[in-house]
C-alpha positions in Angstrom: 110.8 81.5 108.2 111.0 80.5 104.6 110.0 77.3 102.9 111.3 75.7 99.7 108.8 77.6 97.6 109.7 81.0 99.1 113.4 80.3 98.8 113.1 79.2 95.1 110.8 82.0 94.2 113.2 84.6 95.7 116.5 83.1 94.8 117.2 85.6 92.1 115.8 88.6 94.0 118.4 91.0 95.5 118.2 91.5 99.3 117.0 95.1 98.9 114.4 94.0 96.3 112.2 96.5 94.4 108.6 95.7 95.5 105.2 96.3 94.1 104.6 98.7 96.9 107.7 100.7 95.7 106.2 100.9 92.2 102.8 101.8 93.6 104.3 104.6 95.5 106.1 105.9 92.3 102.8 105.6 90.4 100.9 107.6 93.1 103.6 110.3 93.1 103.8 110.6 89.3 100.0 110.6 89.0 100.0 114.0 90.8 102.4 115.6 88.3 101.4 117.7 85.4 100.3 115.6 82.4 103.0 117.2 80.2 105.6 116.1 82.7 104.6 112.5 83.4 103.3 109.7 81.3 101.5 108.4 84.4 99.8 111.8 84.9 98.9 111.9 81.2 97.1 108.5 81.6 95.4 109.6 84.9 94.1 112.8 83.2 92.0 110.6 81.0 90.9 108.1 83.5 89.3 105.7 83.6 89.3 105.1 79.8 93.0 105.7 79.0 94.5 103.7 81.8 92.0 100.8 81.3 92.6 100.7 77.5 96.3 100.7 78.0 96.1 97.9 80.5 94.1 95.8 78.0 96.7 96.4 75.3 99.5 95.3 77.6 97.6 92.2 78.6 97.3 91.2 74.9 101.0 91.8 74.4 101.7 89.5 77.4 99.6 86.8 75.9 101.3 87.1 72.5 104.8 86.9 74.1 103.7 83.9 76.2 102.3 82.1 73.3 105.5 82.8 71.3 107.6 81.4 74.0 109.7 84.5 74.0 111.0 84.8 77.6 112.6 88.2 77.1 109.5 89.7 75.5 107.3 88.1 78.2 109.5 89.7 80.9 109.3 93.1 79.3 105.6 93.0 78.6 104.8 91.6 82.1 106.6 94.7 83.5 104.4 96.9 81.3 101.3 95.0 82.4 102.1 95.4 86.1 102.9 99.1 85.8 99.6 99.7 83.9 97.7 97.6 86.4 99.0 99.9 89.2 97.9 102.9 87.2 94.4 101.5 86.8 94.3 100.7 90.6 95.5 104.3 91.4 92.8 105.7 89.1 90.2 103.5 90.9 91.5 104.4 94.3 92.4 100.8 95.1 95.7 100.2 96.9 98.1 97.4 96.1 97.7 96.5 99.8 94.0 95.9 99.2 94.8 93.6 96.3 97.4 91.7 98.2 95.0 91.3 101.2 92.4 89.8 98.8 95.1 87.5 97.4 96.0 86.5 100.9 92.4 85.8 101.7 92.0 83.6 98.6 95.1 81.6 99.3 93.6 80.5 102.6 91.8 77.8 100.6 92.3 76.0 97.3 91.6 77.9 94.1 88.9 75.4 93.2 87.1 75.9 96.5 87.4 79.7 96.2 86.0 79.6 92.6 83.1 77.4 93.7 82.2 79.9 96.4 82.1 82.8 93.9 79.7 80.9 91.7 77.0 80.7 94.4 
């Protein structure tokens, strides 16, 4: 069952959509390759510093693109940010399923209520 938000959010997504789980699987596979054969493996060989540093750099680039109002750059940099987040999660042995479960838990209440609980 879909609601208006789901329909609007997925209106431009193809039926056989590429998912975060798909990308996480690719990251996990490439992390096991030789560092000279895979950029992901090269980052993982220097974990946690290299993946975390690269994630921070990409986050800054997302902010710059957003503040510039550059939709194309924002899309490109957001893709980089998501990829590098998945590398950091892989390096930390945290699955995307764990992150999505946490997001689902948080959406059971308003963001303000959830933040208030964390401050206790």
